[in-house]
Backbone bond lengths (Angstrom), bond angles and torsions (degrees), N, CA, C in turn:
res aa  C-N    CA-C-N  psi(-1)  N-CA   C-N-CA  omega(-1)  CA-C   N-CA-C  phi
1 M - - - 1.455 - - 1.521 109.40 -
2 D 1.310 116.45 153.55 1.457 121.64 176.24 1.525 108.99 -93.20
3 F 1.328 115.76 116.86 1.456 120.43 179.89 1.527 110.01 -76.96
4 R 1.314 115.57 137.19 1.457 120.18 171.56 1.535 109.07 -72.25
5 D 1.328 115.84 161.12 1.464 119.43 179.71 1.524 111.05 -59.77
6 D 1.342 116.89 -39.77 1.461 119.10 -178.58 1.528 111.14 -69.21
7 Q 1.338 117.75 -30.16 1.463 120.25 176.95 1.522 111.03 -71.38
8 I 1.322 116.80 -39.07 1.464 119.90 177.34 1.521 110.13 -60.60
9 E 1.345 116.08 -40.60 1.461 119.54 178.16 1.523 111.15 -70.19
10 R 1.340 117.32 -44.15 1.466 121.24 -177.56 1.528 111.21 -60.04
11 Y 1.318 116.99 -44.10 1.465 121.13 -173.71 1.528 112.81 -101.99
12 S 1.331 116.89 18.00 1.471 120.91 -173.61 1.523 112.81 -59.30
13 R 1.342 116.82 -36.35 1.472 118.28 -178.25 1.522 111.64 -71.45
14 H 1.338 117.77 -22.49 1.457 121.14 171.09 1.521 110.61 -76.92
15 I 1.319 115.28 -46.15 1.457 120.66 -172.23 1.528 111.92 -61.95
16 I 1.344 117.27 -32.66 1.460 119.02 -179.76 1.529 112.78 -78.39
17 L 1.326 117.51 -9.47 1.464 120.48 174.52 1.527 108.32 -77.15
18 S 1.333 116.87 126.52 1.465 119.83 -178.94 1.527 111.59 -62.84
19 E 1.357 116.69 -28.02 1.465 120.23 179.99 1.526 112.62 -76.55
20 V 1.318 116.95 -13.36 1.468 121.13 -179.48 1.522 109.88 -114.23
21 G 1.330 117.20 -73.38 1.446 121.02 178.06 1.521 113.01 64.74
22 V 1.317 115.92 -170.38 1.459 121.49 -179.81 1.518 110.70 -64.90
23 E 1.332 117.01 -43.15 1.465 120.51 -178.03 1.527 110.89 -64.02
24 G 1.326 117.16 -41.18 1.455 120.22 179.00 1.507 112.34 -65.39
25 Q 1.334 116.32 -41.44 1.456 118.89 178.86 1.525 110.77 -65.74
26 E 1.310 116.69 -34.46 1.459 119.98 175.89 1.523 110.42 -65.02
27 K 1.337 116.57 -39.39 1.468 120.47 175.59 1.525 110.63 -57.79
28 L 1.329 116.23 -46.00 1.461 120.06 -178.51 1.523 111.15 -62.28
29 L 1.318 116.73 -44.28 1.460 120.14 -178.73 1.527 112.01 -65.22
30 N 1.327 116.32 -24.19 1.459 120.82 178.28 1.531 112.86 -96.21
31 S 1.333 116.96 3.58 1.465 121.21 -176.41 1.528 111.40 -92.81
32 K 1.354 114.37 161.40 1.461 121.12 -178.27 1.529 108.94 -134.59
33 V 1.320 116.26 123.58 1.467 121.85 179.96 1.522 109.19 -122.62
34 L 1.314 115.89 133.08 1.462 122.25 177.11 1.521 108.92 -103.30
35 I 1.333 116.63 126.51 1.467 121.81 178.67 1.520 108.00 -113.31
36 I 1.324 115.98 116.36 1.457 121.03 -178.72 1.523 108.53 -99.22
37 G 1.330 115.32 107.78 1.461 121.77 -174.20 1.515 109.90 105.24
38 T 1.339 117.31 118.02 1.465 120.94 179.81 1.514 109.72 -109.71
39 G 1.339 115.38 45.87 1.449 121.45 -177.24 1.514 112.12 -109.17
40 G 1.339 116.23 -136.67 1.457 121.61 -173.65 1.511 113.80 -58.76
41 L 1.328 117.64 -38.21 1.465 121.86 179.63 1.526 111.76 -89.75
42 G 1.322 115.91 -47.07 1.453 120.25 -175.97 1.508 114.02 -66.05
43 A 1.346 117.15 -31.65 1.465 120.63 -177.50 1.528 112.22 -61.87
44 P 1.350 119.32 -56.64 1.468 118.12 179.36 1.515 112.78 -66.75
45 A 1.339 117.14 -34.42 1.465 119.59 178.32 1.524 110.09 -60.88
46 A 1.326 116.93 -45.83 1.462 121.45 -179.19 1.520 111.35 -62.60
47 M 1.331 116.76 -42.56 1.458 120.12 -176.24 1.525 111.60 -67.40
48 F 1.327 117.23 -40.92 1.461 118.87 -179.95 1.524 112.08 -73.02
49 L 1.331 117.76 -35.03 1.459 119.53 176.83 1.524 110.33 -67.19
50 A 1.325 116.21 -38.70 1.460 120.01 177.42 1.530 110.69 -66.00
51 A 1.315 116.85 -43.88 1.466 120.49 178.42 1.521 111.11 -61.91
52 A 1.329 116.17 -34.67 1.467 121.30 -179.52 1.513 112.79 -73.74
53 G 1.336 116.83 -15.89 1.457 120.17 177.58 1.506 115.13 94.89
54 V 1.342 117.89 24.79 1.462 119.93 172.43 1.528 106.94 -67.52
55 G 1.324 116.92 117.47 1.450 121.71 -164.39 1.508 116.98 -65.20
56 T 1.339 116.77 -35.78 1.469 120.60 178.96 1.512 109.15 -127.78
57 I 1.321 116.21 126.12 1.471 121.93 178.62 1.518 108.14 -125.75
58 G 1.323 116.13 123.52 1.453 121.31 174.98 1.517 110.07 -96.88
59 L 1.322 116.93 134.70 1.466 122.33 178.56 1.522 108.90 -117.55
60 V 1.331 116.10 124.96 1.461 121.46 179.52 1.518 109.15 -117.69
61 D 1.318 117.71 122.09 1.463 121.42 177.22 1.527 108.33 -170.00
62 A 1.326 116.58 137.50 1.465 120.54 -179.27 1.522 112.61 -100.99
63 D 1.338 117.53 -2.67 1.458 121.02 -173.15 1.527 112.53 -92.65
64 V 1.336 114.05 169.46 1.460 121.81 171.13 1.526 108.65 -109.88
65 V 1.308 116.32 159.04 1.462 121.23 -178.90 1.523 110.01 -69.45
66 D 1.336 114.96 129.51 1.464 122.81 178.06 1.521 108.11 -115.70
67 L 1.320 116.70 150.69 1.460 120.12 -178.37 1.526 112.07 -56.92
68 S 1.328 116.81 -35.28 1.471 120.13 -179.48 1.526 112.19 -68.65
69 N 1.335 118.30 -16.00 1.460 121.45 178.49 1.529 112.10 -71.63
70 L 1.324 116.75 -26.72 1.460 120.57 -167.06 1.524 113.33 -72.29
71 Q 1.315 117.45 -10.29 1.460 121.58 177.41 1.532 111.24 -68.60
72 R 1.333 118.00 -18.00 1.468 120.73 -175.57 1.534 113.86 -146.37
73 Q 1.320 119.46 -22.34 1.453 122.21 -173.42 1.528 109.22 -92.06
74 I 1.325 115.71 81.21 1.465 121.90 -164.09 1.530 114.22 -72.30
75 I 1.294 118.50 -5.59 1.463 120.42 177.83 1.535 111.07 -78.59
76 H 1.347 116.12 -14.92 1.467 121.93 -178.49 1.535 110.13 -108.49
77 Q 1.326 115.95 151.44 1.456 121.89 179.26 1.531 110.11 -123.72
78 T 1.325 115.64 170.54 1.463 120.48 -178.28 1.527 111.31 -56.14
79 K 1.309 117.05 -38.60 1.469 120.50 -179.76 1.531 112.65 -65.50
80 D 1.344 116.39 -14.87 1.470 120.34 -177.46 1.527 113.44 -91.52
81 V 1.325 118.03 -3.73 1.468 120.51 -179.44 1.529 109.32 -56.05
82 G 1.326 115.47 128.85 1.454 121.59 -177.72 1.516 114.07 92.54
83 K 1.334 117.01 -11.32 1.467 121.64 -179.51 1.531 109.51 -86.82
84 L 1.325 117.65 153.38 1.458 121.01 173.73 1.528 109.33 -58.06
85 K 1.321 117.10 134.08 1.461 119.71 -178.78 1.522 111.84 -60.98
86 V 1.339 117.22 -39.51 1.466 118.53 -179.27 1.521 111.43 -66.20
87 Q 1.327 117.13 -33.78 1.463 120.32 178.61 1.524 110.69 -71.79
88 S 1.339 115.58 -43.61 1.459 119.89 176.92 1.520 110.32 -59.97
89 G 1.345 116.74 -44.68 1.457 120.97 179.33 1.517 112.32 -61.96
90 K 1.319 116.33 -42.93 1.465 120.67 179.18 1.520 110.99 -61.49
91 E 1.325 116.91 -44.58 1.464 120.53 -178.52 1.530 111.20 -63.40
92 T 1.332 116.39 -41.79 1.469 120.00 179.74 1.520 110.57 -64.16
93 I 1.327 116.81 -44.98 1.466 120.87 179.92 1.523 111.07 -61.84
94 N 1.318 116.71 -47.03 1.461 119.92 -176.79 1.521 112.52 -67.89
95 E 1.339 117.08 -30.48 1.461 119.98 175.31 1.529 110.42 -68.30
96 M 1.333 115.85 -34.82 1.461 120.49 -178.35 1.523 111.41 -79.25
97 N 1.344 116.67 -42.14 1.460 120.34 -176.69 1.521 110.23 -146.00
98 P 1.324 117.47 99.59 1.461 120.77 -177.95 1.525 113.84 -68.96
99 D 1.345 118.07 -7.50 1.468 120.77 176.26 1.523 112.61 -67.04
100 I 1.336 116.55 -22.54 1.463 120.57 -166.85 1.527 111.54 -86.49
101 N 1.326 115.00 132.21 1.457 122.25 173.09 1.526 107.71 -92.18
102 V 1.328 117.22 110.67 1.465 121.75 -177.26 1.528 109.11 -101.61
103 I 1.328 115.37 121.64 1.462 122.20 177.50 1.527 107.57 -104.09
104 T 1.313 118.27 127.15 1.463 120.80 -177.08 1.520 111.65 -110.35
105 Y 1.323 114.81 143.51 1.465 122.99 177.12 1.526 107.46 -130.54
106 H 1.320 116.72 99.05 1.456 120.84 -179.35 1.527 108.84 -85.67
107 E 1.339 115.18 79.86 1.463 121.38 -177.42 1.522 109.78 -167.28
108 F 1.320 116.15 156.60 1.456 121.44 171.15 1.523 108.13 -78.53
109 V 1.324 117.59 144.92 1.453 118.78 172.54 1.527 108.69 -76.10
110 T 1.313 115.79 137.12 1.457 122.57 178.33 1.518 108.30 -137.18
111 S 1.331 114.91 173.96 1.461 119.32 177.71 1.519 111.76 -63.61
112 E 1.332 116.78 -21.25 1.457 120.75 -177.28 1.527 113.88 -86.49
113 N 1.365 117.01 -25.65 1.464 116.90 -173.82 1.522 115.55 -117.65
114 I 1.337 119.25 -14.55 1.459 119.62 -169.87 1.526 112.69 -64.80
115 L 1.310 118.22 -40.82 1.464 119.54 179.60 1.531 111.13 -67.42
116 K 1.317 116.57 -33.22 1.467 120.26 176.78 1.525 110.59 -67.27
117 I 1.339 116.40 -39.94 1.469 120.16 179.11 1.526 110.29 -65.56
118 I 1.332 116.43 -45.40 1.462 120.68 179.51 1.525 110.95 -60.57
119 A 1.337 116.10 -39.87 1.468 120.90 -177.66 1.518 112.79 -79.96
120 D 1.325 117.68 -15.13 1.462 121.81 -173.22 1.523 112.14 -54.59
121 Q 1.331 116.58 -46.21 1.470 121.50 178.95 1.532 111.12 -116.17
122 D 1.330 116.39 10.14 1.467 121.76 -175.49 1.529 109.97 50.93
123 Y 1.332 115.47 58.13 1.462 121.73 -174.65 1.526 111.66 -60.65
124 D 1.327 115.45 142.75 1.459 122.16 -178.18 1.522 112.47 -83.48
125 F 1.327 117.19 -27.31 1.473 121.27 -174.65 1.526 107.38 -153.50
126 I 1.336 115.54 144.52 1.458 122.02 -178.79 1.525 108.83 -117.76
127 I 1.323 116.93 138.17 1.466 121.54 173.25 1.518 108.85 -115.34
128 D 1.332 115.31 123.68 1.463 122.14 176.29 1.523 108.22 -87.90
129 G 1.344 115.52 103.61 1.453 120.69 177.55 1.514 112.24 -109.87
130 T 1.333 116.72 25.35 1.461 121.29 -176.57 1.527 111.12 -85.62
131 D 1.338 115.39 169.82 1.466 120.00 -177.28 1.522 112.04 -123.34
132 N 1.336 117.74 21.80 1.464 117.90 -179.01 1.521 111.59 -141.87
133 F 1.327 114.90 150.09 1.455 121.48 -176.62 1.518 112.68 -60.87
134 S 1.309 116.81 -40.52 1.452 120.56 -177.34 1.526 110.58 -56.52
135 A 1.324 116.56 -48.28 1.460 120.45 -179.32 1.522 111.43 -68.54
136 K 1.323 117.34 -39.01 1.459 120.06 -176.77 1.532 111.82 -65.43
137 F 1.316 117.46 -43.74 1.462 119.36 176.99 1.519 110.97 -67.50
138 L 1.319 116.83 -37.34 1.460 120.90 178.49 1.528 110.72 -64.31
139 I 1.331 117.22 -45.81 1.466 121.11 179.01 1.520 110.36 -61.73
140 N 1.322 116.23 -45.67 1.459 120.14 178.87 1.525 111.18 -57.00
141 D 1.331 115.83 -52.48 1.465 119.43 -175.79 1.524 111.60 -63.94
142 A 1.330 116.71 -38.82 1.462 120.54 179.29 1.531 110.49 -64.96
143 C 1.334 117.16 -42.76 1.460 120.19 -179.28 1.532 111.45 -67.58
144 V 1.322 116.63 -38.37 1.469 119.58 177.18 1.527 110.14 -63.39
145 L 1.335 116.39 -47.51 1.458 120.16 -178.44 1.526 111.72 -66.30
146 A 1.346 116.37 -35.27 1.463 120.30 -179.23 1.531 112.71 -88.54
147 K 1.345 116.09 -2.10 1.465 122.26 -178.76 1.534 111.52 57.87
148 K 1.330 114.72 50.64 1.455 121.24 178.97 1.530 109.90 -116.41
149 P 1.333 117.96 133.65 1.470 120.03 175.25 1.524 110.74 -71.50
150 F 1.338 115.93 147.28 1.458 118.33 177.61 1.519 110.97 -151.94
151 S 1.335 114.43 160.87 1.460 121.93 176.01 1.522 108.87 -113.00
152 H 1.323 116.45 125.54 1.469 122.43 172.71 1.517 108.95 -94.30
153 G 1.332 116.28 137.66 1.454 120.86 173.00 1.516 110.08 -138.06
154 G 1.316 117.01 149.50 1.459 121.94 177.09 1.520 110.55 -148.68
155 I 1.335 116.71 142.35 1.460 121.02 178.23 1.524 109.85 -139.32
156 I 1.327 116.12 148.75 1.452 122.82 170.73 1.529 108.23 -162.35
157 R 1.305 116.84 141.67 1.457 122.69 -178.99 1.538 110.84 50.92
158 F 1.332 118.39 -111.92 1.461 122.08 -177.15 1.525 111.89 -113.62
159 Q 1.320 116.70 17.05 1.459 120.68 -173.33 1.526 111.84 -127.67
160 G 1.325 114.58 153.47 1.455 120.16 178.81 1.514 110.77 -148.87
161 Q 1.320 115.44 166.54 1.460 120.45 179.05 1.523 109.20 -154.52
162 L 1.323 115.70 156.98 1.460 120.11 172.60 1.513 110.69 -158.35
163 T 1.331 114.67 157.90 1.458 122.42 173.84 1.517 107.22 -152.21
164 T 1.312 115.83 164.61 1.462 121.28 -179.76 1.520 109.57 -125.51
165 Y 1.306 115.36 136.35 1.471 121.27 175.37 1.520 109.28 -109.91
166 I 1.324 115.72 129.69 1.462 121.34 175.38 1.520 107.72 -124.21
167 P 1.322 118.77 121.35 1.465 120.80 -176.25 1.528 112.49 -66.19
168 D 1.318 113.75 153.98 1.468 121.82 172.51 1.525 114.50 63.86
169 N 1.328 118.14 22.20 1.465 117.62 174.93 1.529 111.87 -125.66
170 G 1.343 116.10 10.94 1.461 120.29 174.44 1.502 115.04 77.45
171 T 1.330 118.64 10.08 1.459 120.16 179.31 1.532 110.21 -86.55
172 P 1.325 117.03 154.95 1.464 120.21 -176.82 1.514 113.14 -71.64
173 C 1.315 115.56 149.45 1.459 120.93 173.06 1.537 108.21 -95.11
174 Y 1.305 115.89 178.03 1.468 121.45 -179.95 1.520 111.22 -59.02
175 R 1.330 116.85 -38.71 1.465 121.16 -179.11 1.530 111.57 -70.42
176 C 1.333 117.84 -26.80 1.468 120.23 174.39 1.524 110.66 -60.89
177 I 1.335 115.82 -35.55 1.465 121.04 -175.64 1.522 111.43 -84.29
178 F 1.336 117.16 -45.56 1.457 121.41 -172.01 1.527 114.44 -108.87
179 Q 1.314 118.08 -11.87 1.461 126.36 171.92 1.527 114.12 65.36
180 T 1.328 118.11 -69.67 1.468 120.74 -178.26 1.529 109.79 -140.58
181 P 1.324 117.80 156.23 1.463 120.00 176.83 1.526 111.15 -62.08
182 P 1.334 118.07 149.19 1.467 121.05 177.73 1.524 110.15 -73.14
183 P 1.324 117.25 163.50 1.470 120.14 176.38 1.525 110.69 -60.22
184 E 1.306 116.29 146.81 1.449 120.38 -179.84 1.531 110.13 -60.22
185 G 1.336 116.16 133.01 1.457 121.24 -179.30 1.516 114.17 91.62
186 A 1.353 117.33 -6.94 1.460 120.06 -177.06 1.519 112.56 -77.80
187 V 1.335 116.81 -23.32 1.458 121.71 -177.19 1.535 108.54 -125.43
188 P 1.336 118.27 131.16 1.472 119.42 178.95 1.514 111.30 -68.35
189 T 1.314 115.87 150.97 1.459 120.34 176.15 1.522 110.07 -81.94
190 C 1.348 116.20 165.63 1.468 120.04 175.81 1.523 110.37 -60.60
191 R 1.323 116.02 -35.54 1.464 119.72 179.15 1.523 110.66 -63.95
192 E 1.342 116.30 -34.91 1.474 120.90 179.91 1.524 111.90 -81.87
193 A 1.330 116.98 -40.49 1.463 120.64 -173.40 1.515 113.30 -94.74
194 G 1.340 117.42 -22.96 1.453 121.74 -177.59 1.525 112.11 84.33
195 V 1.320 115.79 166.06 1.462 120.91 176.50 1.522 108.58 -155.38
196 L 1.317 116.50 133.47 1.456 121.28 175.68 1.528 107.93 -66.46
197 G 1.327 116.55 127.46 1.457 120.38 -171.05 1.517 114.67 -53.70
198 V 1.329 117.59 -39.76 1.466 119.95 -175.73 1.523 113.34 -71.29
199 M 1.330 118.15 -11.70 1.461 120.27 179.72 1.531 111.31 -58.63
200 G 1.337 115.69 -40.15 1.458 118.66 177.99 1.516 111.60 -62.20
201 G 1.339 116.11 -36.99 1.452 120.10 179.08 1.515 112.51 -64.88
202 V 1.325 116.18 -42.18 1.466 120.44 -179.67 1.529 110.28 -64.61
203 I 1.325 116.57 -55.79 1.467 120.09 -174.03 1.530 111.03 -73.09
204 G 1.331 117.81 -40.71 1.461 120.17 178.95 1.519 112.38 -62.89
205 T 1.331 117.00 -37.70 1.457 120.23 177.77 1.525 111.14 -67.83
206 L 1.329 116.53 -37.02 1.465 119.74 176.03 1.526 111.08 -65.73
207 Q 1.332 116.67 -35.70 1.469 119.54 175.96 1.528 110.28 -63.81
208 A 1.328 116.53 -42.07 1.464 119.86 176.95 1.525 110.83 -62.73
209 T 1.325 117.02 -36.96 1.456 121.53 177.50 1.521 110.98 -61.85
210 E 1.329 116.23 -44.01 1.463 120.59 178.33 1.529 110.71 -61.47
211 A 1.331 116.61 -40.49 1.460 120.45 178.86 1.527 110.69 -63.38
212 L 1.336 117.21 -46.89 1.459 120.93 -178.53 1.526 111.18 -63.04
213 K 1.325 117.69 -42.62 1.464 120.66 178.10 1.518 110.85 -60.47
214 Y 1.325 116.26 -42.93 1.464 119.39 -179.99 1.528 110.60 -64.70
215 L 1.316 117.35 -46.41 1.464 121.11 -177.67 1.528 111.56 -63.21
216 L 1.327 116.47 -35.28 1.460 121.43 -178.89 1.523 112.46 -86.53
217 G 1.341 116.69 -16.10 1.458 120.38 -177.69 1.514 112.76 69.60
218 I 1.319 116.77 39.46 1.462 121.01 -178.83 1.531 110.49 -125.24
219 G 1.327 115.62 160.04 1.460 121.14 173.58 1.520 113.81 68.71
220 E 1.319 114.32 -169.03 1.455 122.11 -179.38 1.529 109.22 -115.99
221 P 1.318 118.06 119.83 1.465 120.21 179.78 1.529 111.20 -74.04
222 L 1.314 116.12 168.97 1.459 121.42 178.05 1.527 112.17 -81.45
223 A 1.309 117.29 10.17 1.463 120.46 177.83 1.526 109.15 -57.42
224 G 1.346 115.92 125.47 1.461 120.30 -177.88 1.511 113.91 89.95
225 Y 1.346 116.74 4.20 1.456 121.01 179.42 1.527 110.57 -137.71
226 L 1.317 115.96 149.02 1.451 123.17 170.10 1.518 106.87 -111.84
227 L 1.331 116.95 117.73 1.458 121.42 178.61 1.520 108.90 -97.23
228 T 1.329 116.66 123.18 1.461 120.55 178.50 1.520 109.97 -113.84
229 Y 1.328 114.79 153.57 1.464 120.47 -176.74 1.515 109.74 -138.57
230 D 1.315 116.12 126.99 1.459 123.77 175.23 1.523 107.12 -112.99
231 S 1.323 116.99 107.51 1.462 120.22 -174.29 1.521 112.76 -71.83
232 L 1.331 118.39 -28.69 1.463 120.26 -179.99 1.526 111.11 -69.06
233 K 1.326 116.50 -35.62 1.466 121.26 177.42 1.530 111.51 -93.37
234 M 1.337 116.70 -6.36 1.466 122.68 -173.61 1.524 109.51 49.14
235 Q 1.330 114.12 55.94 1.456 120.02 -172.93 1.531 111.17 -132.24
236 F 1.334 115.54 126.11 1.456 122.10 172.11 1.524 108.76 -102.05
237 K 1.327 116.20 144.30 1.456 122.03 173.04 1.523 108.62 -131.27
238 K 1.317 116.20 130.09 1.454 121.96 178.26 1.520 107.62 -107.91
239 I 1.335 114.96 109.41 1.454 121.09 -172.25 1.525 109.96 -106.02
240 K 1.328 116.35 124.58 1.461 120.61 177.57 1.519 109.95 -70.92
241 V 1.325 117.35 130.52 1.466 122.27 176.59 1.525 108.54 -126.96
242 N 1.307 115.49 144.81 1.455 120.76 -174.54 1.521 111.96 -105.13
243 H 1.304 115.07 153.10 1.457 120.55 173.78 1.523 109.20 -65.15
244 N 1.325 115.66 131.44 1.465 121.27 -179.92 1.524 108.54 -91.73
245 K 1.326 115.84 109.86 1.464 119.58 -178.28 1.521 112.37 -62.48
246 K 1.344 115.70 -19.36 1.465 119.81 179.68 1.531 112.05 -99.39
247 C 1.328 116.79 10.66 1.464 120.41 179.57 1.523 110.25 -56.88
248 G 1.328 115.14 137.14 1.449 120.00 -175.85 1.511 114.83 -66.68
249 V 1.348 116.71 -22.30 1.473 118.33 -176.46 1.528 113.29 -113.22
250 C 1.336 118.21 -30.69 1.467 118.64 -178.69 1.520 112.94 -122.97
251 G 1.347 117.02 8.86 1.453 121.28 -179.78 1.518 112.89 -74.89
252 E 1.321 114.56 178.80 1.465 120.42 -177.85 1.522 112.22 -64.66
253 H 1.322 115.96 -32.65 1.472 120.32 179.19 1.527 108.28 -127.92
254 S 1.334 116.00 63.99 1.458 121.15 -175.45 1.520 111.38 -60.70
255 T 1.315 114.91 140.23 1.470 121.22 -179.83 1.523 111.93 -106.98
256 I 1.341 116.78 -14.16 1.468 120.49 -179.17 1.526 108.62 -93.73
257 T 1.295 116.30 103.70 1.464 121.63 179.26 1.523 111.77 -112.95
258 E 1.349 115.57 -8.93 1.450 121.41 176.23 1.524 108.42 -130.02
259 L 1.315 116.40 150.66 1.451 120.83 -176.38 1.524 111.43 -75.45
260 I 1.353 114.51 149.32 1.461 121.83 -174.79 1.522 109.18 -122.03
261 D 1.318 117.06 136.02 1.464 121.71 172.37 1.528 108.27 -97.99
262 Y 1.332 116.46 109.21 1.457 121.12 177.91 1.524 110.34 -90.23
263 A 1.312 115.35 152.91 1.461 121.27 166.45 1.513 106.12 -104.80
264 A 1.330 116.49 117.67 1.461 118.35 -172.68 1.515 110.77 -151.68
265 P 1.345 117.60 159.36 1.462 121.55 178.23 1.522 111.35 -70.83
266 T 1.335 116.37 167.24 1.451 121.34 -178.27 1.519 111.00 -94.28
267 C 1.341 115.18 165.98 1.476 124.52 176.47 1.504 112.03 65.14
268 D 1.300 115.94 101.12 1.452 121.73 -166.90 1.516 113.98 -110.99
269 L 1.303 120.00 50.90 1.457 119.09 -173.57 1.527 112.90 -95.25
270 K 1.313 116.15 128.97 1.472 121.73 174.41 1.532 106.88 -129.05
271 L 1.308 116.50 110.81 1.459 120.44 -178.49 1.521 109.82 -116.59
């Protein structure tokens, strides 16, 4: 593609990186990332991917902006309270970078629509920015069945975690690590337990980093590892996790061939 002068200036710090260059920036502009959840995790992930020049970004969220969101969901502003989150997110992205084509889906992901949403633009990478077990297991299973790479992220209180799944390389999926959702009421919600606002920025930005590395084909992804972060101790831990041959969705004799809608509590952190 022929870069405009303003694009050369906008992406100049990428272009001078030998690992990116003109060809890498062209890859990004031709790439498509779906972000499910425009909240604490999805907000910073969306903004950094848009700033980086990922050409098409899909935003999925059924909620409207609430004043309590603004403590961490940096894609929304006070003037956006009451507005659809996907609309607020689209406006912020387009104001920052008009190169980006933002596709909005004002709906909850379910077993009936998630594969259609993923296939809508044939997205290259999925980011799980949700805050509940039901959505996280659904996203995982849909991505495994559709053979789509994705980044899982979770935050609560002062802690966060993330991992990356890449199909067809033998790395574990989210269900390999956590197997099944916990019983309802076993884990406090973010509303009950609280969350330090910057936690979404830390983990969401790392999710965006994983997406960019995958799209550019550089570095080492977190596939096969669970990265945890304790902000009070300022400590990261990279934990090796193995593929579970008995996993219900990606194991040798998988039993999950259709998507399941779970009813489960929110905020899924196990450190």
